[in-house]
N, C-alpha and C positions, 0 to 999 in steps of 0.2 A: 045169078051167073056162077058158073062152077069155076073152080081154080084153074081147069084145063083150058077153058074158053078165056080167061083172063090172060093166061101165058101166050095163048096164040094172039092175042091183041096186044102184048106187050111193045113197048117202044124200043125200037132199035137203035142203039148210040153208035156215033161213027167209031172206030177204031182208036183212032188218036184224038183226043180231046184234052183243052186245057182246063186247069182247075186252080182255084185259089188256095194256098197253103198257109196255115196259122200254127204257130207254135204257142202253146200256154203251158206255164209251170204252175203247179199247185201242189202244195205240202211236199215238195221235193220231189215230185214225179213231173216229167215233161210230156205232154200230149201232143203230138203232131196230126193235125187234122187237115184234110183236104175236101173241098167242097167244089162240086160241079153243077153249074145252072143250065137248064133248058134256054134255048133262044128267048123265050117269052118271061124268063126271069125265075121260073119256078125251080125248085130244086131236083136235081136230076140223081145225084150220087154222093155218097159221103163216105170218107176213109179215116180212120181214127188209128194209129199205132202210139205206144207208149214207150217211155224210156226205159222200161222192165219188160223186153220182149220175153214172151212165152210165160210171163206171170198170169194169176188169175185176172188181174185187172185188165191187162193186155188183151186177153182173149175175150172177156166180155166186152170190151169197148170195140174190139175189131170185128167180132160176130155180130154185135148189135148194129154197126154201121153197114154189113152186108145184107144182114135182113131189111133193114131200112132202106136199101138201095134196091133191093129186090122188090119190095112193096111198091116203090116210087116206078120202077119199070112196068108195073101192072096197073097203073092207075091210083095208088093211094095217095091222097093227098097230104102234103107236108108244108108247113109254113114256119117261118122264122120263130112265130110264137110256140109252135110245137117243140121247137128245139131250145127253148130257153135256158136249159141246163147248160147249153153249151157257151161259155162265157166268148169265145172268139167270134160268134155271130150277133153279138149284142152290140 
């Protein structure tokens, strides 16, 4: 299936949606993580920001979360085991 076909079949999420927020501190940096789940419990979106806005670490984490969220919207499966590096979901 092509990328265009997957995009056409992507899951439309409501404009307003609740999510759980976790704050994790590691080596002097604070990570704020938001996780939103689908009604069936599957992961729908991930948001991450750091206490050092605009830093390389912040950009990498934020952009990675956006990329994962785009993937999830077109059917890429993710489980908690896939995200084991995020301490907030253990």
